[in-house]
Phi, psi and omega in degrees: 000127182287127181293146179291140178293147178289138179293143176289147176088000179294140184301127183296323180295320179298318180296318179295320179297316178298320180295319181289327177297317179295327184294334184265006184295332183289341179077001180290140182298322179295319179293321179298316179296318179295323179295316179298315180299319180295319180293324176296323177295321178299316179298320179296316179296319180296317178297316182295331181266007177084009180265068184296331179292322177294314180300316181296320179298316180295313183292324177297316179298315180295320181298325180284326184266345181231064185296338182267354183277111185296315182298318179299312182295322179293317179296321180294316179298320179294319179297319178299317180296318180296328180280358180091002180269067190292319180296319177295322178297317178299316181297318181295315180293320180294319179295319178296324179290332175293330177280324183234072184302134175078007181294126185297321181295316179290323178296321178296318178295318179297322178299316178297319181294320180295327173295320176300326182275358182080019183256070188297322181297317179289327176296316179300320179298317180295315181294323178299321179295323178293312183296328179299324181264336181225080184300336183266010177281091190297325179299321179288322178296318178295316178298321177298319179299318179297314179300319180296319178297318181293338177270001181083010181265069190291324177298314178295321179297315181296325176296323178294314180297320180293329176295321176295316183292333176296326179271330183218085188300338182258014182296110186297311179303320181293319178295315179301312184291326177298316179296317180293325177295324176296318178300313182295331180274001178092019179236061181295330179297327176286334181281330186303308181297328178296314181288330176296314178296320181293320181293334180284348179287143182294337182263012181289126178284162181305326184296332178294320179293323177296321179294328176297318177302317180297314182295319179298315180295319180293330179277000179079025180237046183296337180297333181291341182286334185292323184260357182280125177297330177293313183293324181295336179270353185282145176287159176286152178306144187268356181250156175292146178291141179251151179298154179301137179094349177286158184293317182192158171270128186253157180250128178302138183278073179279339183245146180297338177225072183288156177302134183274135185221153171233173187245141171247126183282121181233100181071247184254005181229160172256122187251136184285142173228155188238125172281158178220151180210107178059252177258026188220139174254134185243147171198129177046037177084000177252150186231137174248122180280081179235148187289155174234116355289166179299134179286132178294140178271117181276125179293142179287143179288133177277173179295144180291138175281175182302319183291315180296321181296317180294323179295316179297321180294321181292329183285347182288000000 
């Protein structure tokens, strides 16, 4: 019997899901492993294309059927955190760690989640455990540095950032965080040249330029911001100014994952600055899952006008 042709226009994700379900019907361990890998790829493609609901559905299903798979559990916890379900993410990572105590991948995810929850001491403990077993795990070293800065341990934090830079001298999050740590430690003049070089890079996100403004102001050079092309393109600080002597200027939590910020005292105000780590910006224990560098937003094409339509028709 000749198989019926597949209808045109069928959703590609649905077809892939059906294919992977069929693939595991044999019950073979190799097929099962291939099925899990295929589903993880589907989740990655869905996340990259902005279909977070599809990715979450796939990862949720995998988390239930593959409780011993560390990568699946770590990816699921991260997806929950990105969606703003931080408590669920913590529970998922913690439960997975009870099954696989001391696993570095799960500990790293738990560290990120604990930073999201504002639990910097526990985040530092998790990252330290990762670094103890994997000293070259740069993401964990960077996360430890952020936790140390949030705990006021600026010297230790700077040592962590420099360890990352020793292995990857152009690492943007490490350079950004090193400069901000200098500002917090009372050395804004040392931070300014670092942020100036970083801001000149074509891949520098807006928050780096904003941090340069903060460092310049803290160094007593706010006049340089008026004529600087970098500073003129920088966004204004996102937090309300706090009175001198206050602990920090805070940002209302209007978003489930707002940019995390801490304050640098500049003259009579406390100005927000943002730490960054890989694909994450950190501040005061809150995390915003935004890319580094920031992805450019491509404008959607509008409908073709009469002239454009005729030109396109003529070109066929």
